[in-house]
Phi, psi and omega in degrees: 000129179253032181268157175278119183272085176219162185296322182299325178294316180293319179296322177298321176297320178295322177297321176297324178293328177295326176298317177298323178296318178300313180298317180298309182296323178294320177295319178297321178299316179297324185275343185296135179270347185249136182295326178293317178298318178301317180294320178299313181294324176300313180299315180296322178297317179297317180296320178299319178298319177295319179297319180300314180297318179294318180294325176296323176294320178297314181300316179296316181297320179289322180297325179296328179285329177045032180232006186259060175290154178219160179284166184297324180297315179295317178302313181295322178299310180296320177297320179295322177300317178295324180291336184276000178300156193296345189283132182287146177279331185272107182290349178273350180301142178293141177262106189256349183279091184248350180263160176302319181300313181293322177298316180294319178301315180296314180297318180298314180295319179297321178296316179299316179298317181294320179300315178299313181298315182292327174297317179297318177298314182301320180294343186245351185277153181249337182282128177295324177299316179296318179300316180297317179296316180295321177298318177296316178299317179298314178300317180295315180296319179296316178297315180295322177299315180296320178297316179295318179297316179297321179293323176300318179293329177293317183276343177228070187298334180255011182098138179268137174281122176274154171298138181302131181266327183223038179085352181272117181272005182262007179296122179225162176289000000 
């Protein structure tokens, strides 16, 4: 690998992933058959756009410090966390999440993934400006996760039945 192993590069990659998230959520919004699901996806697309702008600020702030080198293993770990975010790479993949429940499931998982990634960034950044932005992003993601979870409980008060993943029909929220 001939890449520069620094936090600003990884954060910049995460910002690029947010662009993919905006595109994904907008496509899901178009495909949703339910107005509530469309609204959920619209909101998630807007939030992704805000996250992308904030992450670009973090990357710039860290790049200005130019002192946050990391070893290849740490770089690969952070990159892998970013790669594991919920958005599909294959734009030809069918978009099947058309119900509010499915929209919420996707949003909840994406929020959890982002919270983990942003904590890892926060633990490694040196710029106080970047730390402040990340703290704000974390608070926002945590608040949004709780809102999505509460909304899931409203539409599925006794728990939503998930499609069986491994033959187990007892999977519930």
